[in-house]
C-alpha positions, 0 to 999 in steps of 0.5 A, a space after each residue: 448547562 446545555 448550551 455549556 455542554 454543546 460548546 465543550 463537545 464542539 470544541 473536543 470536536 475541534 481539537 479532535 480534527 485538529 490532532 487528525 490533520 496534524 498527524 496526517 500532514 506528519 505522516 505525509 512529511 515522513 513520506 518526503 523525508 523517506 523518499 530523500 534518504 532521511 531515515 531517521 528523521 522520517 521513523 522518528 516523526 512517524 513514531 511521533 504521528 503513531 503516539 498522536 493518533 491513538 485514541 482516533 478512528 481505527 483508519 487514522 492510526 491505520 494509516 500511520 501503520 501503513 506508513 511504517 510498514 512502507 518504510 520498514 519496507 525500503 528498507 528492507 525490514 521486512 519483519 517489522 514491515 509485515 508486523 505492521 502491515 498486518 496491524 494496519 489491515 487488522 484496523 481497516 478491516 475492522 472499519 470496512 476501509 476496503 481501500 486500505 485494506 487493498 493497499 496493505 494486503 498488497 503490501 504483504 503480498 509483495 514481501 511474500 513474493 520476495 520471501 518466495 511464499 508463493 500460494 500466500 502471496 497468490 491469495 493476498 493479491 488476489 484478494 487485494 486486486 478484488 477489492 481494487 476492481 470492485 473500487 474501479 482504483 486503476 492505479 491501485 489494481 495496476 500495482 497488484 496485477 504488476 505483482 501478480 504477474 511477478 508472482 507467476 513469472 517467478 512460478 514460470 507461468 509465463 504466459 499468465 504474467 504476460 496476461 497480468 503485466 498486458 492489463 497492468 499495462 493498459 491501466 497504466 497508459 489510461 491514467 498516464 502513471 509514467 513510472 509505473 508503466 516502464 516497470 510493467 513494460 520492463 518486467 514484460 519484456 523480460 518475461 517475453 525474453 524467458 518465452 524467447 519471444 525475441 520480437 515482442 
């Protein structure tokens, strides 16, 4: 009986691992479909992955919610994006998955900037950047710093914006994040124009 029970437990673990990997592959496939503009297929795939992920760890389900939040953000459906970023963040916090928390709060902060909720955006991005610093995650930190720079620029705190954007540029050069570097340099250039520093 004991051997049978152990064999059964191993079989259940193997099945769970297979399903987790299957859901993760579906999530990545959905991300690819979204990047190709195939929104209907991408949404269908991620909703099916969420259904399969229910019952797994909060982190696994949280990653599916996070992907869905990104899809809604990319289609400018900010209301639903907020819902799923928040759901994802709650699950990440419950399992102390700090990287996930940093990503979700960064996403929420970006939407707050778009919706001109300045104080909330500042708080969320501070949380995100603090976690990224703690984790020494240069790519994530550079993204949060760029968002903080944009926030300060929107608030007309141009010198503070320059500080954030300059740090982001340093990080993005270090990790050779070309597309991100172009974005940060463009934002910094626009900030210097607002400061009427035409040489910069």
